[in-house]
C-alpha positions in Angstrom: 0.0 0.0 0.0 3.0 2.3 -0.4 4.0 2.5 3.3 7.7 2.3 4.3 9.0 1.2 7.6 12.4 0.8 9.4 13.3 -1.8 12.0 15.2 -0.5 15.0 16.8 -3.0 17.3 18.7 -1.8 20.4 20.4 -3.5 23.3 21.4 -6.6 21.5 24.0 -8.9 23.2 26.8 -10.0 20.9 26.3 -13.5 19.6 22.6 -13.6 20.3 20.2 -14.7 17.6 16.8 -13.0 17.2 13.9 -13.8 15.0 11.7 -11.0 13.6 9.0 -10.2 11.1 7.4 -7.1 9.6 3.8 -6.6 10.5 1.4 -4.2 8.7 -1.9 -3.6 10.3 -1.4 -6.9 12.2 -2.2 -8.8 9.0 0.7 -9.0 6.5 3.7 -10.9 7.9 6.8 -11.3 5.8 10.4 -12.1 6.4 13.2 -9.9 5.1 14.0 -10.6 1.5 17.6 -10.0 2.3 17.7 -12.5 5.1 20.8 -14.7 5.3 19.0 -17.2 7.5 15.4 -18.0 8.0 13.3 -20.4 10.1 10.5 -22.3 8.3 8.0 -24.0 10.6 6.8 -26.4 7.8 10.1 -27.8 6.7 12.9 -27.2 9.4 11.5 -30.0 11.6 12.7 -32.5 9.0 16.3 -31.3 9.0 18.4 -33.5 11.2 20.8 -32.3 13.8 23.7 -34.1 12.0 23.0 -32.0 9.0 22.5 -28.7 10.8 23.7 -28.8 14.4 22.2 -26.4 16.9 19.5 -25.1 14.6 17.5 -22.4 16.4 14.0 -23.6 17.3 11.0 -21.9 15.7 9.3 -19.4 18.1 6.1 -21.4 18.2 3.1 -19.5 19.6 4.7 -16.1 19.0 4.3 -15.8 15.3 3.5 -17.7 12.1 5.1 -18.3 8.8 8.7 -17.9 7.7 10.8 -15.6 10.0 14.2 -14.0 9.5 17.1 -14.5 11.8 19.5 -11.9 13.0 22.7 -12.8 14.7 25.0 -10.2 16.1 28.6 -11.0 16.3 28.2 -14.0 14.2 31.5 -16.1 13.9 33.3 -15.2 10.8 34.8 -17.8 8.6 38.6 -17.7 8.4 39.4 -18.2 4.7 42.5 -20.2 4.0 42.7 -19.6 0.2 42.7 -15.9 -0.7 44.5 -16.0 -4.0 42.6 -18.7 -6.0 43.5 -18.7 -9.7 40.3 -19.7 -11.6 40.8 -22.3 -14.3 40.7 -21.1 -17.9 37.0 -21.0 -18.8 37.8 -22.4 -22.2 38.9 -25.7 -20.5 36.5 -26.0 -17.6 35.5 -29.6 -16.8 32.3 -29.0 -14.8 30.7 -31.6 -12.6 27.0 -30.8 -12.1 25.6 -32.3 -8.9 22.5 -32.3 -6.8 23.8 -32.8 -3.3 20.7 -34.7 -2.2 21.2 -37.4 -4.8 25.0 -37.5 -4.7 25.8 -38.3 -1.1 23.5 -39.9 1.4 24.3 -37.4 4.2 23.4 -34.5 1.8 25.5 -31.9 3.7 28.4 -29.7 2.8 30.8 -31.5 5.2 30.3 -34.8 3.5 30.7 -33.3 0.0 34.0 -31.8 1.3 35.1 -35.3 2.2 34.3 -36.4 -1.4 36.4 -33.8 -3.3 39.3 -36.2 -3.7 37.1 -38.4 -5.9 36.3 -35.4 -8.2 39.9 -34.3 -8.2 41.1 -37.7 -9.2 38.5 -37.7 -12.0 40.1 -34.5 -13.3 37.3 -32.1 -12.4 38.3 -28.4 -12.1 34.8 -27.0 -11.4 31.7 -28.2 -9.7 28.3 -26.7 -10.4 26.0 -26.9 -7.4 22.3 -27.0 -8.2 20.4 -24.2 -6.5 21.4 -24.0 -2.9 19.7 -20.8 -1.7 16.5 -21.3 0.4 13.8 -22.9 -1.7 10.3 -24.2 -0.9 10.3 -27.6 0.9 13.4 -29.8 1.4 13.2 -32.5 -1.2 13.6 -30.2 -4.3 15.9 -29.5 -7.2 16.0 -25.9 -5.9 14.4 -24.2 -8.8 11.5 -23.0 -6.6 13.5 -20.2 -4.7 12.2 -17.7 -2.2 15.2 -16.3 -0.3 18.2 -15.5 -2.4 20.8 -14.6 0.3 20.3 -17.6 2.6 21.8 -21.0 2.0 19.2 -23.7 2.4 19.6 -25.3 5.8 18.8 -28.7 4.3 22.4 -28.8 3.2 24.0 -27.4 6.4 25.2 -24.2 8.0 26.6 -21.3 6.0 30.2 -21.7 7.4 30.4 -25.3 6.3 29.4 -24.1 2.8 32.2 -21.6 2.9 34.6 -24.3 4.1 33.6 -26.4 1.1 34.3 -23.5 -1.3 37.7 -22.9 0.5 38.6 -26.6 0.2 37.6 -26.7 -3.4 39.9 -23.8 -4.1 42.7 -25.5 -2.2 42.4 -28.3 -4.7 42.2 -26.1 -7.8 38.5 -26.6 -8.2 36.2 -23.7 -8.9 32.6 -23.6 -7.5 29.7 -22.4 -9.7 26.4 -21.7 -8.1 23.2 -22.6 -10.1 20.6 -19.9 -9.4 17.1 -19.3 -10.6 16.5 -15.6 -11.0 14.0 -15.8 -13.8 11.2 -16.4 -11.2 10.4 -16.9 -7.6 7.7 -18.8 -5.7 4.9 -17.7 -3.4 6.9 -17.6 -0.1 9.1 -14.9 -1.5 8.7 -11.6 0.4 9.1 -9.7 -2.9 6.2 -11.6 -4.3 4.0 -11.2 -1.2 4.7 -7.5 -0.6 2.7 -6.4 -3.7 0.0 -9.1 -4.2 -3.2 -9.2 -6.1 -5.6 -11.1 -3.8 -8.4 -11.1 -6.3 -6.4 -12.7 -9.1 -4.0 -14.6 -6.9 -0.9 -13.3 -8.5 1.6 -10.4 -8.2 0.0 -7.0 -8.4 0.4 -4.8 -11.4 2.5 -2.4 -9.3 4.9 -5.1 -8.1 8.3 -3.6 -8.9 10.0 -7.0 -9.3 7.4 -9.3 -10.9 5.1 -9.5 -13.8 1.5 -10.3 -13.0 1.5 -13.0 -15.7 4.5 -14.7 -17.5 5.9 -13.0 -20.6 7.3 -16.2 -22.0 7.0 -20.0 -22.2 8.2 -22.6 -19.7 7.9 -20.2 -16.8 7.3 -21.6 -13.3 6.5 -19.6 -10.3 6.2 -15.8 -10.8 8.0 -14.2 -13.7 10.6 -11.5 -12.8 10.7 -8.2 -14.7 14.4 -7.6 -15.5 13.7 -4.3 -17.2 12.7 -2.9 -13.7 15.4 -0.9 -11.9 14.2 -2.5 -8.7 14.9 -6.0 -10.1 18.3 -5.0 -11.4 19.3 -3.6 -8.1 18.1 -6.8 -6.3 19.9 -9.1 -8.7 23.2 -7.1 -8.4 22.9 -7.4 -4.6 22.4 -11.2 -4.9 25.4 -11.5 -7.3 27.6 -9.4 -5.0 26.6 -11.5 -1.9 27.6 -14.9 -3.3 30.7 -13.7 -5.2 32.0 -11.7 -2.2 30.8 -13.4 1.0 31.1 -17.0 -0.3 33.8 -16.5 -2.9 31.7 -18.3 -5.5 33.5 -18.4 -8.9 30.4 -17.7 -11.0 26.8 -18.7 -11.7 24.9 -20.9 -14.0 21.7 -18.9 -14.6 18.6 -21.0 -15.0 16.2 -20.1 -17.8 18.3 -17.2 -18.9 16.3 -16.8 -22.1 13.4 -15.7 -19.8 15.1 -12.4 -18.8 13.0 -10.4 -21.2 9.9 -8.3 -21.2 9.1 -9.0 -24.8 5.7 -10.7 -24.6 5.4 -14.0 -26.5 2.4 -15.3 -24.6 -1.2 -14.1 -24.5 -2.4 -11.6 -21.8 -3.1 -14.4 -19.4 0.4 -16.0 -19.8 -0.9 -18.8 -21.9 -0.7 -19.9 -25.6 3.0 -19.0 -25.7 5.0 -18.9 -28.9 8.3 -20.7 -28.2 9.7 -19.8 -31.7 9.1 -16.1 -31.2 10.6 -16.2 -27.7 13.8 -17.9 -29.1 14.5 -15.3 -31.8 17.1 -12.6 -31.4 16.1 -10.2 -28.6 18.1 -7.0 -28.4 16.6 -6.0 -25.1 17.5 -9.4 -23.6 21.0 -9.1 -24.8 21.3 -5.7 -23.2 20.0 -7.1 -19.9 22.6 -9.8 -20.0 25.4 -7.5 -20.8 24.5 -5.4 -17.8 24.6 -8.4 -15.5 27.8 -9.6 -17.1 29.3 -6.2 -16.3 28.1 -6.5 -12.7 29.7 -9.9 -12.4 33.0 -8.7 -13.6 32.9 -5.6 -11.5 32.2 -7.6 -8.3 34.6 -10.5 -9.1 36.7 -10.1 -12.2 37.1 -13.4 -14.1 33.9 -14.9 -12.7 32.0 -17.3 -14.9 28.6 -16.4 -16.4 27.0 -19.6 -17.7 23.6 -19.3 -19.4 20.8 -21.8 -20.0 19.8 -19.9 -23.0 19.0 -21.9 -26.1 18.1 -18.9 -28.2 18.9 -18.0 -31.8 22.6 -18.5 -32.6 23.1 -14.9 -33.5 22.1 -13.9 -29.9 24.2 -16.6 -28.3 27.2 -15.7 -30.4 26.9 -12.0 -29.3 26.7 -13.1 -25.6 29.6 -15.4 -26.1 31.7 -12.6 -27.7 30.9 -10.6 -24.6 32.5 -13.3 -22.4 29.4 -15.3 -21.4 29.2 -19.1 -21.7 25.9 -20.5 -23.1 25.0 -24.1 -22.5 25.2 -26.5 -25.5 22.7 -29.4 -25.1 24.0 -32.5 -27.1 22.1 -35.1 -25.1 19.9 -36.2 -28.0 22.8 -36.5 -30.5 25.2 -38.4 -28.2 22.3 -40.7 -27.1 21.3 -41.5 -30.7 25.0 -42.3 -31.4 25.4 -44.4 -28.2 22.3 -46.4 -29.1 23.5 -46.9 -32.6 20.9 -45.0 -34.6 22.0 -42.9 -37.6 19.2 -40.3 -37.2 20.5 -37.3 -35.3 23.9 -38.8 -34.3 25.9 -35.8 -35.6 27.9 -33.9 -32.9 28.6 -30.8 -35.1 26.6 -28.4 -33.0 28.8 -29.1 -30.0 31.5 -27.2 -31.7 31.7 -23.4 -31.3 33.4 -23.2 -34.7 30.4 -24.8 -36.4 28.2 -22.1 -34.7 30.6 -19.4 -36.0 31.7 -18.3 -32.6 35.0 -16.6 -32.1 35.8 -18.1 -28.7 35.3 -21.7 -27.5 32.9 -20.7 -24.7 30.2 -23.3 -25.5 29.5 -25.5 -22.4 28.7 -28.7 -24.2 27.2 -31.6 -22.3 25.9 -35.1 -23.0 23.8 -35.2 -19.8 22.4 -32.6 -17.4 19.9 -32.6 -14.5 17.2 -32.0 -17.1 18.0 -34.8 -19.6 17.3 -38.5 -19.7 20.3 -40.6 -18.7 22.2 -42.0 -21.7 22.7 -45.4 -20.2 19.0 -45.7 -19.3 18.0 -45.2 -23.0 20.9 -47.4 -24.2 19.6 -50.3 -22.1 15.9 -49.7 -22.9 16.0 -48.7 -26.6 19.4 -49.5 -28.0 19.9 -50.8 -31.5 21.3 -54.3 -32.3 22.6 -56.5 -35.1 23.0 -60.2 -34.5 24.6 -60.8 -31.2 25.8 -57.2 -30.9 23.2 -55.4 -28.8 23.6 -52.0 -27.3 20.9 -52.8 -24.7 23.4 -55.2 -23.1 24.8 -53.4 -20.0 28.5 -54.2 -20.9 28.0 -53.1 -24.5 26.1 -50.0 -23.4 28.9 -49.0 -21.1 31.4 -49.5 -23.9 29.3 -47.3 -26.1 29.6 -44.6 -23.3 33.4 -44.9 -23.7 32.9 -44.3 -27.4 30.8 -41.2 -26.7 33.3 -39.9 -24.3 36.2 -40.2 -26.8 34.2 -37.8 -29.1 33.1 -35.6 -26.2 36.2 -34.7 -24.1 38.4 -34.3 -27.2 36.2 -31.4 -28.6 37.7 -28.0 -27.6 35.9 -25.8 -25.1 34.3 -26.3 -21.7 32.5 -29.5 -20.9 29.9 -30.5 -18.3 29.2 -33.9 -16.7 26.1 -34.8 -14.8 26.8 -36.7 -11.6 27.7 -40.4 -11.9 27.7 -40.1 -15.7 31.3 -41.3 -15.4 30.0 -44.5 -13.9 27.2 -45.1 -16.4 24.3 -44.2 -14.1 21.3 -45.9 -15.6 18.2 -44.9 -13.5 15.7 -42.9 -15.5 15.3 -39.2 -14.7 11.6 -40.2 -14.0 12.5 -43.0 -11.6 10.2 -43.3 -8.7 11.1 -44.4 -5.2 8.8 -47.5 -5.6 10.9 -48.7 -8.5 8.6 -47.5 -11.3 9.1 -44.7 -13.8 6.7 -41.8 -14.1 7.1 -38.2 -15.2 5.5 -37.1 -11.9 8.7 -38.5 -10.1 11.1 -36.3 -12.2 12.4 -34.4 -9.2 12.1 -37.2 -6.7 15.2 -38.5 -4.9 17.2 -41.0 -7.0 19.3 -44.0 -5.8 22.9 -43.2 -4.9 25.1 -45.9 -6.4 28.7 -45.4 -5.3 28.9 -49.2 -5.4 29.0 -49.0 -9.2 32.8 -48.5 -8.8 33.1 -52.1 -7.7 31.9 -53.3 -11.2 34.9 -53.6 -13.5 33.2 -52.3 -16.7 31.9 -49.2 -14.8 35.3 -48.6 -13.3 36.7 -48.8 -16.8 34.3 -46.2 -18.0 35.4 -44.0 -15.0 39.0 -44.5 -16.0 38.4 -43.6 -19.6 36.6 -40.4 -18.5 39.5 -39.6 -16.2 42.2 -40.3 -18.8 40.5 -38.2 -21.5 40.1 -35.3 -19.1 43.7 -35.5 -18.0 44.8 -35.4 -21.7 43.2 -31.9 -21.9 45.7 -30.7 -19.3 48.7 -32.5 -20.6 51.6 -30.1 -21.2 51.9 -31.2 -24.8 48.2 -31.1 -25.7 46.5 -28.6 -23.5 46.6 -25.7 -26.0 44.6 -27.8 -28.5 41.6 -27.8 -26.2 41.3 -24.0 -25.9 41.7 -23.4 -29.7 39.6 -23.6 -32.8 42.0 -25.9 -34.5 39.6 -28.7 -35.2 38.4 -30.7 -38.2 35.3 -32.9 -37.5 33.7 -35.5 -39.6 30.6 -36.5 -37.6 28.1 -37.3 -40.4 28.5 -41.0 -40.8 28.9 -44.1 -38.6 32.6 -44.0 -38.9 33.4 -40.6 -37.2 36.7 -38.8 -37.1 38.0 -35.8 -35.2 41.3 -34.1 -35.9 43.0 -31.4 -33.8 46.3 -29.8 -34.9 48.4 -26.9 -33.7 52.1 -26.1 -33.7 53.1 -29.6 -34.6 50.9 -31.3 -32.0 48.1 -33.4 -33.3 45.3 -35.7 -32.2 43.1 -38.0 -34.3 40.0 -39.7 -32.9 38.2 -42.4 -34.8 35.2 -44.5 -33.8 32.5 -46.6 -35.2 29.0 -45.8 -33.9 27.2 -48.4 -36.0 26.1 -51.8 -34.8 28.0 -53.5 -37.6 31.7 -53.1 -38.6 32.6 -50.2 -40.7 35.6 -49.4 -42.9 36.8 -45.9 -43.9 40.0 -44.1 -44.8 41.8 -41.8 -42.5 44.6 -39.4 -43.4 46.8 -38.5 -40.4 48.3 -35.0 -40.2 51.9 -36.3 -40.5 53.7 -39.5 -41.3 55.5 -41.5 -38.6 54.7 -43.2 -35.3 51.3 -42.4 -33.6 50.4 -43.5 -30.1 47.1 -45.0 -29.1 46.5 -43.0 -25.9 44.2 -45.4 -24.1 45.8 -48.7 -24.8 49.5 -47.9 -25.2 50.0 -49.4 -28.7 51.4 -47.6 -31.7 50.6 -47.4 -35.4 52.6 -46.1 -38.4 51.0 -43.3 -40.4 52.0 -42.8 -44.0 50.7 -39.2 -44.3 48.3 -40.4 -47.1 44.9 -42.0 -46.8 44.9 -45.3 -44.9 42.1 -47.8 -44.5 40.8 -48.7 -41.1 38.1 -51.3 -40.2 36.5 -50.8 -36.9 34.2 -53.2 -35.1 30.9 -51.8 -33.7 31.7 -49.5 -30.7 35.5 -49.6 -31.4 37.4 -46.3 -31.0 40.9 -45.0 -30.8 42.5 -41.7 -29.7 45.8 -41.3 -31.5 48.5 -38.8 -30.5 51.5 -37.8 -32.7 53.6 -37.4 -29.5 53.6 -39.9 -26.7 51.7 -38.8 -23.6 51.3 -41.7 -21.2 48.5 -41.7 -18.8 49.1 -40.2 -15.3 51.1 -42.4 -13.0 49.1 -44.7 -10.7 50.9 -46.5 -7.9 49.5 -50.1 -8.1 51.5 -51.6 -5.3 54.4 -50.8 -2.9 56.0 -53.7 -1.0 59.1 -54.4 1.1 60.9 -57.4 2.4 63.9 -57.9 4.7 66.8 -60.1 3.6 69.5 -60.0 6.3 71.3 -56.7 6.2 69.2 -55.5 3.2 65.6 -54.4 2.7 64.2 -54.9 -0.7 61.6 -52.3 -1.8 59.6 -52.8 -4.9 56.7 -50.9 -6.5 54.5 -51.3 -9.6 53.1 -48.3 -11.5 50.9 -47.6 -14.4 50.4 -44.6 -16.7 53.4 -42.5 -16.0 52.9 -38.9 -17.3 55.3 -36.0 -17.0 57.0 -37.8 -14.0 60.6 -37.0 -13.3 61.8 -39.4 -10.6 60.9 -41.5 -7.5 62.6 -40.9 -4.1 62.7 -43.6 -1.5 62.6 -42.3 2.1 63.3 -44.3 5.3 62.3 -43.8 9.0 62.9 -45.8 12.2 60.1 -44.1 14.1 57.4 -43.7 11.5 57.5 -39.9 11.8 60.9 -38.6 10.7 61.9 -39.7 7.2 65.3 -39.3 5.5 66.5 -39.8 1.9 67.6 -43.3 0.9 67.9 -43.1 -2.9 66.4 -41.8 -6.1 65.5 -43.5 -9.4 64.5 -41.8 -12.6 61.0 -42.4 -14.0 61.7 -44.2 -17.3 58.2 -45.4 -18.2 58.7 -48.9 -16.8 55.9 -50.7 -15.1 57.9 -51.7 -12.0 60.9 -50.5 -10.0 63.0 -51.8 -7.1 65.6 -50.4 -4.7 67.9 -52.2 -2.2 68.4 -50.4 1.1 71.6 -51.4 3.0 70.7 -51.5 6.7 73.9 -53.2 8.0 74.7 -50.1 10.2 71.1 -49.5 11.2 70.3 -51.8 14.1 66.6 -50.9 14.2 64.1 -53.7 14.8 61.6 -52.0 12.4 61.9 -49.7 9.4 59.3 -47.5 7.7 59.4 -46.5 4.1 57.5 -44.2 1.8 57.8 -43.2 -1.8 57.9 -39.7 -3.1 56.8 -39.2 -6.8 58.1 -36.0 -8.3 56.8 -34.7 -11.7 58.7 -32.5 -14.1 57.1 -29.3 -12.7 58.4 -30.1 -9.2 55.0 -31.1 -7.9 55.1 -34.3 -5.7 53.0 -36.7 -3.7 53.7 -39.4 -1.2 52.7 -43.0 -1.1 51.4 -44.7 2.0 53.9 -45.9 4.5 55.0 -49.6 4.6 56.6 -51.2 7.7 59.3 -53.9 7.6 59.9 -55.8 10.9 63.4 -57.2 10.8 62.5 -60.1 13.2 59.2 -60.8 11.6 58.8 -64.4 10.3 55.1 -64.6 10.2 52.0 -62.7 9.3 50.5 -59.4 10.6 48.3 -56.6 9.6 47.9 -53.0 10.8 46.3 -49.7 9.8 48.4 -46.6 9.8 47.3 -43.9 10.3 44.3 -44.7 12.5 42.2 -42.6 12.7 42.4 -42.1 8.9 40.9 -39.4 6.7 40.4 -40.4 3.0 41.7 -43.7 1.7 42.3 -46.4 4.3 46.0 -47.7 4.2 46.6 -51.2 5.4 50.0 -52.8 5.9 50.0 -56.5 5.6 53.1 -58.7 6.2 53.1 -62.0 4.5 55.8 -64.6 4.5 54.7 -65.9 1.1 52.8 -64.8 -2.0 49.2 -65.2 -1.1 45.6 -64.1 -1.8 43.6 -62.2 0.8 40.3 -60.5 1.1 39.6 -57.2 2.9 36.1 -56.6 4.3 34.8 -53.4 5.9 31.7 -53.5 8.1 30.0 -50.8 10.1 29.6 -51.4 13.9 26.2 -53.0 13.3 27.9 -55.7 11.1 26.6 -54.4 7.8 29.1 -55.0 5.0 30.1 -51.8 3.3 32.8 -53.0 0.9 34.9 -56.0 -0.1 38.2 -56.1 -1.9 40.3 -59.0 -3.1 44.1 -58.5 -3.1 47.2 -60.4 -4.0 50.0 -60.2 -1.4 53.7 -60.3 -2.3 56.2 -61.8 0.2 57.1 -59.2 2.7 55.3 -56.0 3.6 52.4 -54.8 1.4 50.8 -51.4 1.5 47.2 -51.8 0.4 45.0 -48.8 -0.4 41.2 -49.2 0.2 40.2 -46.2 -1.9 36.4 -46.6 -1.6 36.6 -45.4 2.0 36.9 -41.8 0.8 33.1 -41.7 0.6 32.5 -43.0 4.1 31.1 -40.7 6.8 33.1 -40.1 10.0 32.7 -42.9 12.4 34.0 -46.3 13.7 34.3 -49.3 11.4 35.5 -52.9 11.6 38.2 -53.9 9.1 38.7 -57.7 8.6 41.6 -59.2 6.6 41.1 -62.8 5.6 43.9 -65.0 4.4 44.1 -68.7 4.0 45.6 -69.3 7.5 45.0 -65.9 9.1 42.0 -63.7 10.0 42.4 -60.4 11.7 39.9 -57.7 12.6 40.9 -54.1 13.4 38.8 -51.3 14.6 39.3 -48.3 12.4 38.1 -44.7 12.8 37.4 -42.2 10.1 37.9 -38.7 11.2 38.2 -35.8 8.8 39.8 -32.5 9.7 
């Protein structure tokens, strides 16, 4: 009704929280639109204390509805990383995730514990689906109400800041998905100017249109031509970029930021084609917001779910923004083996005529059907070759990946796509599929990594991502030096620049295909994913590929990143023999063996150069040592001077039998187990929770002497106490282990 008011609070004690509301004539009650924390009587009761410890109780009987929280002297977060260098946006590898369906605990602390998984995959940016307060708890978050408050369903604000800080310490940027096209009915900005007769925002609402201007609108449509909306959005942008050190935003339904009306006067009968045509006013709106982004946080990412006319997206891209590129249909047609629509051309910024490779291409997103689900349900076949078969379908996903990650420009993965997640987007919790279940919780399947063919898919994803950052090849992936031939079943992709070249070939048919390929130069070429070589003539050469077969050829050898497969030690009188097996050395300089007699203070023993071998060994002379026990660790040093340590193995000089121990205990990420075996033997490791429920099982081969075994799957476990059992033919030992993250 045009009245303004000011809230005056006096006599507050530092550190005390207060709830408050605005009241007008004792009727209208709204929380503050700029609240950084709210209490919601309808939904907070379902948030556990483990997710949000010490959540302030709702002031029942004193008020109703959502209330704001003020806290004087709130504890500040002490940022550890203040000089984060954001990854080049031309080579972002973005992992889009919905916290609720990614980890069972659905809180920021647990996600923080899972970052090593994403880092190992090669991810350099995570995109968090909307995390500001939304209606309800079980939601994708695209029904927002309070834009300055992290939703409590995921935990307290400082744990979110800690997550961002931890990501930055690992070189991972954090992108916040946000819905500023619309808000829902609990929004104070919606309620403040409300038309009770028509049950919609009033015509004088400074932030919202009474009816939508465009198609696919949900909630209440924002008016981005309004100065009030522009001011509000700039405050939201500033808040997250400054107070939470977010690295950018993915703006939901960015094509909706327009006042050009393409629906009727009631918001119905919308013309999607007209809405998608070039819109100069919408371009101006986005350029203003991009300017705000760069003013508040230079170099921050502006990612748009736009899907408008290419001339508009090109202009936005030229201005530094990053439109989404949806190739779900094309990659799925190809993975299923159907020739209709299996061309990937539109995933290339060069094909779109863009000057910069800022197109964020993806095969899957939160909004698209899962590739593996459609492979298994609808895949093509010929004879015994059937893409509906799970193993074949997963191999087709490898094929897709070889023509996805090798295309220049930023890429996005939807969570668990690297493991071949095969539950439908419409999966219901009762096991059926129904479009009404689209946003329902989905099964969390970390156990997929125990399946060899799914682990292989993960390894292919990881290897192809790491190629993009290889010192020899990284410039290719931020350039436009690309030659695609994606029209037929036998597809090729060539990248070349300054003497460095890649050729990718693959057969997307369900029968064998033969085609000719001309490599950029004659000589030896290296098959990146299997380690073999071929000789190129420089002229056309014929290749026959079986269905689903693919190769990624490099004209200069770039072995895969080093993986320490095993590290063992054995005493032999006055000598300790140390051996280790590795795979996939890349840019590694040397290994350094270090020794300790107390398990804490290590000293140099010897150094051996990394020569590309699969195994190494060093003899340590201990004739002058006299210690009953020796500890060893391995330091791997790359050519840039970066290094990492192995786990520690322990050699008992007097040991003649069998023993096992965990060091350190408590542990943080991977569980490291030392097992002493007098002979080569097979063993099984089983981890149970304290109730006896089996969580994982791992079969291992023990070498004579001390073996350091990594139980990598424990990185996903929550803090707590577990029972580790090692079973060998003649020995069984159970050890209580504790996971405790810093």
